[in-house]
Kinemage of the C-alpha trace (Angstrom):
@kinemage 1
@onewidth
@group {chain A} dominant
@subgroup {mainchain}
@vectorlist {calphas} color= white
{ca met a 1} P 23.841 -54.729 77.049
{ca ala a 2} L 20.287 -54.655 75.737
{ca leu a 3} L 19.997 -51.076 76.862
{ca trp a 4} L 23.220 -50.221 75.055
{ca ala a 5} L 22.001 -51.870 71.870
{ca arg a 6} L 18.703 -49.999 71.936
{ca gln a 7} L 20.421 -46.722 72.644
{ca gly a 8} L 22.978 -47.273 69.889
{ca ser a 9} L 20.310 -48.234 67.386
{ca arg a 10} L 18.262 -45.151 68.256
{ca trp a 11} L 21.301 -42.882 67.898
{ca cys a 12} L 22.197 -44.368 64.536
{ca gly a 13} L 18.631 -43.924 63.257
{ca leu a 14} L 18.594 -40.300 64.291
{ca leu a 15} L 21.929 -39.710 62.611
{ca lys a 16} L 20.721 -41.340 59.408
{ca ala a 17} L 17.602 -39.173 59.377
{ca ala a 18} L 19.700 -36.057 59.825
{ca arg a 19} L 21.980 -37.043 56.954
{ca ala a 20} L 18.946 -37.862 54.773
{ca ala a 21} L 17.491 -34.422 55.489
{ca glu a 22} L 20.757 -32.858 54.348
{ca phe a 23} L 20.928 -35.098 51.263
{ca pro a 24} L 19.516 -32.637 48.712
{ca arg a 25} L 21.990 -29.962 49.749
{ca ser a 26} L 25.086 -32.108 49.649
{ca leu a 27} L 23.968 -34.085 46.526
{ca arg a 28} L 25.285 -37.330 47.970
{ca asp a 29} L 24.271 -40.515 46.331
{ca arg a 30} L 22.616 -43.536 47.864
{ca ser a 31} L 25.840 -45.532 48.153
{ca ser a 32} L 27.678 -42.801 50.075
{ca thr a 33} L 24.775 -42.524 52.525
{ca ala a 34} L 24.725 -46.257 53.101
{ca gln a 35} L 28.467 -46.313 53.691
{ca ala a 36} L 28.148 -43.480 56.189
{ca cys a 37} L 25.550 -45.435 58.123
{ca arg a 38} L 27.614 -48.633 58.042
{ca gly a 39} L 30.477 -46.664 59.536
{ca phe a 40} L 28.383 -46.287 62.685
{ca ala a 41} L 27.761 -49.962 63.275
{ca pro a 42} L 27.538 -51.087 66.965
{ca leu a 43} L 30.955 -51.176 68.637
{ca ala a 44} L 32.364 -54.104 70.511
{ca leu a 45} L 32.748 -52.070 73.698
{ca pro a 46} L 29.869 -50.356 75.407
{ca pro a 47} L 29.823 -46.589 75.288
{ca ser a 48} L 30.606 -44.493 78.254
{ca arg a 49} L 27.983 -42.538 80.172
{ca asn a 50} L 29.203 -39.295 78.639
{ca asp a 51} L 28.792 -40.717 75.145
{ca val a 52} L 25.249 -41.803 75.905
{ca leu a 53} L 24.375 -38.322 77.166
{ca leu a 54} L 25.903 -36.822 74.033
{ca trp a 55} L 23.844 -39.155 71.800
{ca arg a 56} L 20.676 -38.213 73.628
{ca arg a 57} L 21.316 -34.512 73.255
{ca gln a 58} L 21.967 -34.912 69.524
{ca gly a 59} L 18.831 -37.015 69.102
{ca tyr a 60} L 16.706 -34.478 70.927
{ca arg a 61} L 18.168 -31.714 68.793
{ca his a 62} L 17.197 -33.477 65.526
{ca val a 63} L 13.752 -34.432 66.746
{ca ser a 64} L 13.007 -30.913 67.931
{ca val a 65} L 13.491 -29.438 64.471
{ca gly a 66} L 11.306 -32.083 62.870
{ca ser a 67} L 13.986 -33.492 60.624
{ca cys a 68} L 13.175 -37.148 61.315
{ca ser a 69} L 11.316 -39.586 63.539
{ca pro a 70} L 12.538 -42.814 65.120
{ca pro a 71} L 12.440 -45.617 62.586
{ca asp a 72} L 10.207 -48.616 63.079
{ca ser a 73} L 13.122 -50.958 62.696
{ca ala a 74} L 14.724 -49.510 65.797
{ca lys a 75} L 11.723 -50.596 67.832
{ca asp a 76} L 12.240 -54.157 66.714
{ca gly a 77} L 15.894 -54.034 67.651
{ca ser a 78} L 17.049 -54.359 64.027
{ca phe a 79} L 19.072 -51.813 62.046
{ca ser a 80} L 19.191 -51.416 58.232
{ca ser a 81} L 21.514 -48.994 56.498
{ca glu a 82} L 19.008 -48.154 53.694
{ca ser a 83} L 15.693 -48.202 55.562
{ca asn a 84} L 15.538 -44.405 56.101
{ca leu a 85} L 16.992 -43.212 52.725
{ca pro a 86} L 14.817 -40.969 50.477
{ca ser a 87} L 12.845 -42.750 47.755
{ca pro a 88} L 13.930 -42.350 44.084
{ca val a 89} L 11.047 -39.906 43.443
{ca glu a 90} L 12.090 -37.757 46.382
{ca gln a 91} L 15.686 -37.816 45.179
{ca glu a 92} L 14.652 -36.594 41.707
{ca gln a 93} L 12.566 -33.803 43.268
{ca ala a 94} L 15.496 -32.818 45.451
{ca lys a 95} L 17.789 -32.691 42.400
{ca ala a 96} L 15.283 -30.565 40.500
{ca glu a 97} L 15.166 -28.118 43.404
{ca thr a 98} L 18.891 -27.864 43.916
{ca leu a 99} L 20.556 -28.436 40.505
{ca pro a 100} L 20.992 -25.190 38.533
{ca asp a 101} L 19.472 -24.824 35.054
{ca leu a 102} L 22.572 -24.655 32.858
{ca asn a 103} L 20.644 -23.444 29.794
{ca ala a 104} L 19.097 -20.606 31.749
{ca lys a 105} L 22.497 -19.742 33.177
{ca ile a 106} L 24.012 -19.478 29.704
{ca leu a 107} L 21.053 -17.412 28.547
{ca tyr a 108} L 21.309 -15.011 31.471
{ca glu a 109} L 24.977 -14.423 30.738
{ca asp a 110} L 24.017 -12.896 27.353
{ca trp a 111} L 21.636 -10.407 28.901
{ca asp a 112} L 22.674 -6.917 29.903
{ca asp a 113} L 23.374 -6.392 33.537
{ca ile a 114} L 21.172 -3.284 33.420
{ca pro a 115} L 17.654 -4.128 34.584
{ca pro a 116} L 14.746 -3.075 32.335
{ca ser a 117} L 13.274 0.311 33.042
{ca ser a 118} L 9.874 0.590 34.602
{ca ala a 119} L 7.094 3.023 33.816
{ca leu a 120} L 6.990 3.854 37.526
{ca glu a 121} L 10.716 4.509 37.807
{ca glu a 122} L 11.579 8.047 38.794
{ca ile a 123} L 13.854 9.983 36.423
{ca ser a 124} L 15.545 13.333 36.632
{ca glu a 125} L 14.299 16.465 34.920
{ca glu a 126} L 17.277 16.411 32.540
{ca glu a 127} L 16.402 12.888 31.403
{ca ala a 128} L 12.756 13.858 31.005
{ca val a 129} L 13.656 16.785 28.745
{ca gln a 130} L 15.730 14.505 26.510
{ca ile a 131} L 12.813 12.154 25.856
{ca ile a 132} L 11.367 12.711 22.368
{ca ala a 133} L 7.806 11.453 21.959
{ca glu a 134} L 6.862 10.560 18.380
{ca pro a 135} L 3.445 11.855 17.259
{ca leu a 136} L 0.704 9.286 17.183
{ca leu a 137} L -0.477 8.079 13.780
{ca pro a 138} L -4.071 9.298 13.319
{ca leu a 139} L -6.666 6.575 12.945
{ca gln a 140} L -8.659 8.771 10.565
{ca ser a 141} L -7.668 11.741 8.437
{ca ser a 142} L -8.960 13.643 5.443
{ca thr a 143} L -5.482 14.159 4.008
{ca leu a 144} L -2.548 11.899 3.173
{ca arg a 145} L -0.154 14.534 4.496
{ca asp a 146} L -0.554 13.128 8.023
{ca tyr a 147} L 0.788 9.740 6.895
{ca val a 148} L 3.717 10.683 4.654
{ca asp a 149} L 6.263 10.716 7.505
{ca his a 150} L 5.117 7.264 8.655
{ca ser a 151} L 4.731 5.562 5.261
{ca glu a 152} L 7.690 4.580 3.103
{ca thr a 153} L 5.301 3.985 0.197
{ca leu a 154} L 3.885 7.521 0.271
{ca ala a 155} L 7.343 9.051 0.668
{ca lys a 156} L 8.652 7.251 -2.426
{ca leu a 157} L 5.564 8.171 -4.459
{ca val a 158} L 6.086 11.825 -3.586
{ca his a 159} L 9.702 11.462 -4.706
{ca leu a 160} L 8.409 10.157 -8.061
{ca gly a 161} L 6.309 13.276 -8.481
{ca val a 162} L 2.884 12.001 -7.434
{ca asp a 163} L 0.635 14.834 -6.228
{ca leu a 164} L -1.009 13.342 -3.134
{ca ser a 165} L -3.276 16.383 -2.746
{ca gln a 166} L -4.896 15.417 -6.045
{ca val a 167} L -4.857 11.676 -5.361
{ca glu a 168} L -6.766 12.031 -2.095
{ca lys a 169} L -9.621 13.731 -3.976
{ca arg a 170} L -10.286 10.522 -5.881
{ca gln a 171} L -12.638 8.038 -4.288
{ca lys a 172} L -10.820 5.591 -1.970
{ca ala a 173} L -7.494 6.313 -3.676
{ca gly a 174} L -5.862 7.444 -0.431
{ca gln a 175} L -6.942 4.292 1.400
{ca leu a 176} L -5.556 2.227 -1.463
{ca leu a 177} L -2.090 3.784 -1.276
{ca leu a 178} L -1.903 3.213 2.484
{ca thr a 179} L -2.487 -0.517 2.026
{ca leu a 180} L 0.201 -1.009 -0.649
{ca asp a 181} L 3.847 -1.925 -0.156
{ca phe a 182} L 6.214 -0.131 -2.504
{ca glu a 183} L 8.635 -3.009 -3.054
{ca lys a 184} L 5.989 -5.731 -3.222
{ca asp a 185} L 3.080 -4.027 -5.009
{ca ile a 186} L 4.208 -0.817 -6.720
{ca arg a 187} L 7.673 -1.462 -8.124
{ca lys a 188} L 6.473 -4.087 -10.619
{ca ile a 189} L 3.756 -1.730 -11.924
{ca leu a 190} L 6.302 1.049 -12.421
{ca leu a 191} L 8.561 -1.284 -14.386
{ca phe a 192} L 5.583 -2.352 -16.488
{ca leu a 193} L 4.640 1.257 -17.298
{ca lys a 194} L 8.212 2.039 -18.303
{ca asp a 195} L 8.197 -1.012 -20.562
{ca val a 196} L 4.953 0.229 -22.163
{ca gly a 197} L 6.634 3.513 -22.991
{ca ile a 198} L 5.864 5.902 -20.127
{ca glu a 199} L 8.888 8.108 -19.471
{ca asp a 200} L 10.366 8.522 -15.987
{ca asn a 201} L 9.226 12.135 -15.744
{ca gln a 202} L 5.689 11.069 -16.727
{ca leu a 203} L 5.250 8.404 -14.027
{ca gly a 204} L 4.316 10.912 -11.313
{ca pro a 205} L 1.646 12.754 -13.344
{ca phe a 206} L 0.349 9.439 -14.679
{ca leu a 207} L -0.129 7.941 -11.193
{ca thr a 208} L -1.650 11.202 -9.979
{ca lys a 209} L -4.401 10.799 -12.582
{ca asn a 210} L -4.742 7.041 -12.222
{ca pro a 211} L -3.533 5.670 -8.843
{ca tyr a 212} L -5.890 2.693 -9.185
{ca ile a 213} L -3.560 0.985 -11.661
{ca leu a 214} L -1.264 0.177 -8.711
{ca ala a 215} L -3.837 -2.341 -7.474
{ca glu a 216} L -4.289 -4.043 -10.851
{ca asp a 217} L -3.023 -7.539 -11.529
{ca leu a 218} L 0.176 -7.391 -13.571
{ca glu a 219} L -0.821 -10.317 -15.744
{ca ala a 220} L -4.128 -8.630 -16.648
{ca leu a 221} L -2.301 -5.430 -17.644
{ca glu a 222} L 0.079 -7.359 -19.858
{ca thr a 223} L -2.877 -9.128 -21.492
{ca arg a 224} L -4.514 -5.790 -22.402
{ca val a 225} L -1.325 -4.480 -23.959
{ca ala a 226} L -0.983 -7.719 -25.909
{ca tyr a 227} L -4.540 -7.230 -27.216
{ca leu a 228} L -3.724 -3.741 -28.513
{ca lys a 229} L -0.643 -5.129 -30.240
{ca ser a 230} L -2.774 -7.822 -31.835
{ca lys a 231} L -4.920 -5.036 -33.344
{ca lys a 232} L -1.806 -3.689 -35.079
{ca phe a 233} L -1.227 -0.771 -32.704
{ca gly a 234} L 2.485 0.044 -32.608
{ca lys a 235} L 4.456 0.424 -29.381
{ca ala a 236} L 4.746 4.192 -29.808
{ca glu a 237} L 1.010 4.436 -30.505
{ca ile a 238} L 0.176 2.380 -27.401
{ca ala a 239} L 2.456 4.581 -25.288
{ca gln a 240} L 0.719 7.690 -26.656
{ca met a 241} L -2.725 6.253 -25.983
{ca val a 242} L -1.867 5.153 -22.435
{ca ser a 243} L -0.258 8.486 -21.520
{ca arg a 244} L -3.166 10.542 -22.929
{ca ala a 245} L -5.843 8.233 -21.510
{ca pro a 246} L -4.439 6.983 -18.155
{ca tyr a 247} L -7.504 4.812 -17.453
{ca leu a 248} L -7.138 2.881 -20.699
{ca leu a 249} L -5.372 -0.126 -19.180
{ca leu a 250} L -8.054 -0.498 -16.494
{ca phe a 251} L -10.461 -1.716 -19.189
{ca ser a 252} L -10.710 -5.414 -19.844
{ca val a 253} L -9.966 -6.899 -23.253
{ca glu a 254} L -13.684 -7.494 -23.855
{ca arg a 255} L -14.540 -3.880 -23.103
{ca leu a 256} L -11.801 -2.518 -25.334
{ca asp a 257} L -12.929 -4.781 -28.146
{ca asn a 258} L -16.549 -3.613 -27.756
{ca arg a 259} L -15.498 0.050 -27.889
{ca leu a 260} L -13.480 -0.383 -31.046
{ca gly a 261} L -16.364 -2.278 -32.640
{ca phe a 262} L -18.837 0.450 -31.658
{ca phe a 263} L -16.968 3.277 -33.405
{ca lys a 264} L -16.218 1.165 -36.433
{ca asn a 265} L -19.845 0.138 -36.929
{ca glu a 266} L -21.572 3.345 -35.768
{ca leu a 267} L -19.508 5.620 -37.978
{ca gly a 268} L -18.960 3.193 -40.816
{ca leu a 269} L -15.201 3.568 -40.643
{ca ser a 270} L -12.588 1.140 -41.879
{ca val a 271} L -10.269 -0.636 -39.453
{ca lys a 272} L -7.423 1.704 -40.301
{ca lys a 273} L -9.526 4.852 -39.823
{ca thr a 274} L -10.940 3.485 -36.563
{ca lys a 275} L -7.408 2.964 -35.261
{ca asp a 276} L -6.412 6.460 -36.333
{ca leu a 277} L -9.505 7.883 -34.615
{ca val a 278} L -8.775 6.340 -31.207
{ca ile a 279} L -5.057 7.111 -31.451
{ca arg a 280} L -5.804 10.808 -31.829
{ca leu a 281} L -8.488 10.758 -29.109
{ca pro a 282} L -7.926 7.654 -26.919
{ca arg a 283} L -10.366 8.798 -24.265
{ca leu a 284} L -13.099 7.671 -26.670
{ca leu a 285} L -12.253 4.174 -25.436
{ca thr a 286} L -12.501 5.111 -21.751
{ca gly a 287} L -15.316 7.667 -21.637
{ca lys a 288} L -19.038 7.100 -21.513
{ca leu a 289} L -20.832 6.191 -24.725
{ca glu a 290} L -24.092 8.043 -23.961
{ca pro a 291} L -22.715 11.542 -24.790
{ca val a 292} L -21.216 10.161 -27.997
{ca lys a 293} L -24.535 8.694 -29.103
{ca glu a 294} L -26.366 11.925 -28.246
{ca asn a 295} L -23.945 14.088 -30.250
{ca leu a 296} L -24.291 11.813 -33.255
{ca gln a 297} L -28.068 12.195 -33.091
{ca val a 298} L -27.761 15.990 -32.706
{ca cys a 299} L -25.555 16.210 -35.805
{ca gln a 300} L -27.939 14.133 -37.873
{ca ile a 301} L -31.377 15.210 -36.635
{ca glu a 302} L -30.990 18.786 -35.345
{ca leu a 303} L -28.086 20.063 -37.451
{ca gly a 304} L -29.099 18.235 -40.598
{ca phe a 305} L -25.846 16.566 -41.606
{ca gln a 306} L -25.898 13.400 -43.712
{ca pro a 307} L -24.302 10.183 -42.412
{ca asn a 308} L -21.366 10.486 -44.796
{ca glu a 309} L -20.853 14.118 -43.714
{ca ile a 310} L -20.928 13.104 -40.069
{ca gln a 311} L -18.311 10.457 -40.818
{ca gln a 312} L -15.985 13.051 -42.360
{ca ile a 313} L -16.563 15.559 -39.531
{ca val a 314} L -15.868 12.978 -36.814
{ca phe a 315} L -12.795 11.557 -38.525
{ca arg a 316} L -11.250 15.013 -38.977
{ca thr a 317} L -12.363 16.380 -35.604
{ca pro a 318} L -12.924 13.542 -33.102
{ca lys a 319} L -13.524 15.990 -30.235
{ca ile a 320} L -16.934 16.802 -31.701
{ca leu a 321} L -18.133 13.473 -30.259
{ca thr a 322} L -17.412 14.625 -26.704
{ca ala a 323} L -18.296 18.314 -27.087
{ca ser a 324} L -21.127 19.977 -25.229
{ca lys a 325} L -24.412 19.619 -27.125
{ca lys a 326} L -25.422 23.153 -26.233
{ca arg a 327} L -22.182 24.691 -27.488
{ca leu a 328} L -22.313 22.524 -30.592
{ca lys a 329} L -25.788 23.760 -31.506
{ca gln a 330} L -24.958 27.402 -30.751
{ca thr a 331} L -21.833 27.317 -32.928
{ca phe a 332} L -23.663 25.684 -35.808
{ca asp a 333} L -26.527 28.162 -35.543
{ca tyr a 334} L -24.190 31.156 -35.800
{ca leu a 335} L -22.093 29.683 -38.638
{ca his a 336} L -24.977 28.420 -40.706
{ca asn a 337} L -27.796 30.879 -40.009
{ca ile a 338} L -25.862 34.145 -39.308
{ca met a 339} L -22.749 33.774 -41.454
{ca gly a 340} L -24.464 31.675 -44.112
{ca ile a 341} L -21.954 28.798 -44.210
{ca pro a 342} L -23.527 25.756 -45.966
{ca his a 343} L -23.277 22.178 -44.695
{ca his a 344} L -20.689 21.076 -47.228
{ca met a 345} L -18.381 23.932 -46.235
{ca leu a 346} L -18.729 23.012 -42.567
{ca thr a 347} L -17.916 19.418 -43.523
{ca arg a 348} L -14.682 20.583 -45.176
{ca phe a 349} L -13.633 22.670 -42.122
{ca pro a 350} L -15.116 20.861 -39.098
{ca gln a 351} L -12.379 22.252 -36.800
{ca val a 352} L -14.479 25.399 -36.602
{ca phe a 353} L -16.694 23.574 -34.098
{ca asn a 354} L -13.775 23.380 -31.676
{ca ser a 355} L -13.243 27.145 -31.678
{ca lys a 356} L -14.725 29.535 -29.161
{ca leu a 357} L -17.934 31.094 -30.358
{ca leu a 358} L -16.841 34.538 -29.056
{ca arg a 359} L -13.744 34.523 -31.284
{ca ile a 360} L -15.856 33.600 -34.312
{ca lys a 361} L -18.286 36.422 -33.591
{ca glu a 362} L -15.588 39.096 -33.003
{ca arg a 363} L -13.663 38.316 -36.180
{ca his a 364} L -16.739 37.932 -38.366
{ca met a 365} L -18.149 41.266 -37.164
{ca phe a 366} L -14.788 42.996 -37.742
{ca leu a 367} L -14.705 41.626 -41.297
{ca met a 368} L -18.275 42.762 -41.790
{ca phe a 369} L -17.253 46.257 -40.581
{ca leu a 370} L -14.412 46.288 -43.126
{ca gly a 371} L -16.573 44.783 -45.894
{ca arg a 372} L -14.364 41.713 -46.257
{ca ala a 373} L -16.617 38.954 -44.888
{ca gln a 374} L -16.552 36.649 -47.912
{ca tyr a 375} L -16.730 32.868 -47.290
{ca asp a 376} L -17.656 31.665 -50.793
{ca pro a 377} L -14.647 30.052 -52.462
{ca ala a 378} L -16.020 31.074 -55.901
{ca gln a 379} L -15.840 34.786 -54.991
{ca pro a 380} L -12.751 37.068 -54.833
{ca ser a 381} L -11.253 37.874 -51.413
{ca tyr a 382} L -12.402 34.484 -50.198
{ca ile a 383} L -11.647 33.743 -46.537
{ca ser a 384} L -11.637 30.108 -45.435
{ca leu a 385} L -13.059 29.075 -42.094
{ca asp a 386} L -9.688 27.647 -41.140
{ca gln a 387} L -8.042 31.047 -41.550
{ca leu a 388} L -10.883 32.708 -39.704
{ca val a 389} L -10.503 30.724 -36.481
{ca ser a 390} L -6.940 29.326 -36.372
{ca leu a 391} L -4.656 32.311 -37.070
{ca pro a 392} L -3.338 34.506 -34.221
{ca asp a 393} L -4.819 37.995 -33.887
{ca glu a 394} L -1.784 39.777 -35.327
{ca val a 395} L -1.668 37.540 -38.417
{ca phe a 396} L -5.435 37.684 -38.841
{ca cys a 397} L -5.391 41.492 -38.818
{ca thr a 398} L -2.481 41.976 -41.200
{ca glu a 399} L -3.103 39.139 -43.693
{ca ile a 400} L -6.866 38.522 -43.619
{ca ala a 401} L -8.486 41.779 -42.464
{ca lys a 402} L -5.779 43.994 -43.999
{ca ala a 403} L -5.862 46.196 -40.895
{ca ser a 404} L -3.730 46.967 -37.884
{ca met a 405} L -3.968 45.382 -34.502
{ca gln a 406} L -4.874 48.764 -32.988
{ca asp a 407} L -7.862 49.040 -35.329
{ca phe a 408} L -9.065 45.601 -34.235
{ca glu a 409} L -8.697 46.501 -30.530
{ca lys a 410} L -10.585 49.757 -31.001
{ca phe a 411} L -13.388 47.895 -32.772
{ca leu a 412} L -13.692 45.374 -29.947
{ca lys a 413} L -14.231 48.238 -27.511
{ca thr a 414} L -17.323 49.281 -29.436
{ca leu a 415} L -19.042 45.909 -29.013
């Protein structure tokens, strides 16, 4: 009987170990395992010899695969239904290994069944021919043409009429355009320029000359326009000034105020005449002041004009302030010393300084050949300097020289 009890206890322990080893796969809970073990409690009748042999073979089979070892309680002759169950930590680990990840399963269902292609995957020649490789964007280039197909900003600027071949000649202008976003950075500047008075067909040429305005702060631009309005410049006048001097709005309010003050004080002009001066030649506000100062000194010291005469000359012909000093002196020398035009006559017709010296020489010599070179208003057949330089050749010949155009052309061939 003792032998039967020991054998039965050993068989039950081995069976429990085998069931515990299969626990993670069957996902049975602790209570079901305990009930299974209690179902194999010792019987009232002793087992037969065949049953004992069968128990031994099953025990050897489980021990040989390393699924369990005889429990210590079996050695003491006692049997507990829960002594060989997995611990709670082991059960959690078993669940983690066997339970599917439902979230991952749902996620995988949304994926395509086609596996991702590999760079090492072999393809047919037909598939290889169909592959279109986009050209690489150059890291460095001397022209914006290489970036137009890759940049939405450049493409839209070209559509506006911006000449990128001219923009890229300006220092760092090309780099600036590549860093700007059309919707975020450029659109608001375009709307501002249209509000100032720049027409749609002028936006492209304007930005070609001054692409740097696209990087200016919008609030600063609005402040500069407000300053011009505070100086009584009308909207149409501001639009004219901005379109003729594209860099005007890049100047700060302080700089614009200093420029206006310079011309007012240096020339002794009134506020109204100063405004009229810069409206007709707005680049006086954006250009360098050194050439202007030098030309004023040339007119006073070398050409001998009085300050009030200089004031009248500049107000009537503002371009004289930015003219070449050499050409200015050569023109004055021919008019005053060769043709004998006095200072007061040159003050009355200062536009003669903007004419080409060759035209003045050709027409004066033709009049001298005809005996009609008379520039004194007190004498008959008087010819004003304005008529001498401003009329077309046909009108000059018929109305001033009283000759034909063929005679004038033949005379020019003799020079």
